[in-house]
N, C-alpha and C positions, 0 to 999 in steps of 0.2 A: 481601733481602727483596725489593727492586726486581725481581729477577730472577724471583724465585718468582710475583709478582703479575703479570708478563707472559706468563710462561709459563701461568698457570691462567686469564686472557683469551684467549690465542691456543689453548689447548685448548678452550675453550669456544665458542668463534667456528669452529674447524674441526669441532664437532661438531655445531653448528647448520646447517652447510652440509652436512655428510653425512645429517644428518636431513632435511635438504629434499630432499636428491637420491634417498631411499631410495622415495619414494613413484613407483611405474611409471605410467604413461598405460594406458589401456585401448587394445587393438587395434581395428583398423577394425570388422570385427565384431562384437565386444565392445560398443563403443560404441553400434553400431546397434540391438543386443537389448537393450540395459541401458534406452535411451532409449524402446525401443518397448514395454518391459516397464513402465516408470513412468508411460506415458501411457495414460489408458485414457478412454475417450469418455464422460460423463455422460448418467446415464440420465434423458432429457428429458420432461417430463410433457406430455400431448398439448395444454393449454391454454398451456404455459410460452412465455414469449416467447425466442427464441433467444439463449442464451447465448454471447457470443463467448469463445475460447482463446485469441485472437490478443491480439497487444499491443493496449493501450487506444488511442483516439484522443487525442491532445495538443489541449487546446483552451487559449485565452486566457481570462481572467477578464474579468469584464463591463468592469472599467477599465482593462483590460491591463498589469496590472502585474504579474502573475502566470501561470504556467498550471497545468491540471487535468487530470485525467485525465477520460474518458468511454467506459465499458465497454458495449458493445451497443447495441442500439438500441431504443429506447422506441416503445411502439405510439403513434400520432399522436392517437388518444382517452384516454392516460393522463396524469396531472398531470404524471409525470415528465420529459414532453415540453415541459413549459413552464420547467423548473427551467435554470438556466445558472450555469457556473461563477463563482464570485467573490459569488452571491447570499448576504446575510446568514440566519443561523437563523431570524429572525421573519420576514422574506421567504418562506424555504421553508415554514414553519407555516402562512402565510398561503394559498400555493397551494395547499398539502396540506390544509387545512383540519381538520386534525387534529395530535394529538402523535404523536411515532414510537412504534411497537410495542414497540422493544426499543432500548437503548444500550447504548454501551461506550466508556470511555475508557481512553487508553494513553499511556505517554509514548514518543517519539520519537527518534531517535538524536541528533537537534540538541539535546537536552537536557543532552547533556553536551560540546558544543563550548563553549570557553572564548569568554567575551564574546558569547556569541550572544542576541541580544535581540531575535530575531525572534516572530512568531505561531505558529510552528510546532513547539513543545518539545512540545505534546501533540497529540493528534487525537482526536474523539470520532465513533464509528462511529455510525450509525441504522440501523434495518430497517424499512419500511415494508412490511407483508403486501401480496402481491398486486403491488407496484410494483417495491422493490428495494431497495438499501443507497446509503447516503450519506456522505460522512466530511467532517468540519468540521475546522479548525484550534481548536484547545483552549486557544489562549494561550500566552503567554511563562513563563519558569521562575518568575514570581510569580503567575500567574494571570489577568495582565490581557490584553487584547486578544482576539485570537482570533474564533472564530465563523463564519469564510468559507467557505464550500462550494469543496471543492478536488477532490472524487471523485463521480461517479454512476455505479453499477453497475444497470443495467436487468436486473434477474433477477426476472421475477415468481416463482420457485422459492422464493426466502430464502435459497438457498445461499451466496450473496457474504457473508451474515453470519458472521463468524469471530472470537467474542471472546476 
């Protein structure tokens, strides 16, 4: 019985190795054409602020304890120009002088990390029309804490809102 168990697991591991080696990488020309097909320039409205397709700028929070992301550049006259990574939801609403137009909450992958007690087990994404999108930490696995601004998307078209 011991030999059959060893043979079973060695056969299973051999199958895993073989199936991992079966995926063939794309040739150089195929990779370039595949990436060219998958990237399309967005149709920008004439009044919309430019949306950066590049990587976001990584910015320290107001207290310096963590980093957040800022996508695009806010118009100097917009209310989004006054926002800073690390602000609370209350501070953001005071600056915006209104409630968000749309909201969406979802779990992050950190929800499933054993013994994770941080405030980023959930995220809340909000849309302010004609300004852009914001993402806040939504709290830990019990719903406590959270509410810090971690992402700013300067996108007046609202395409950043992905529920």
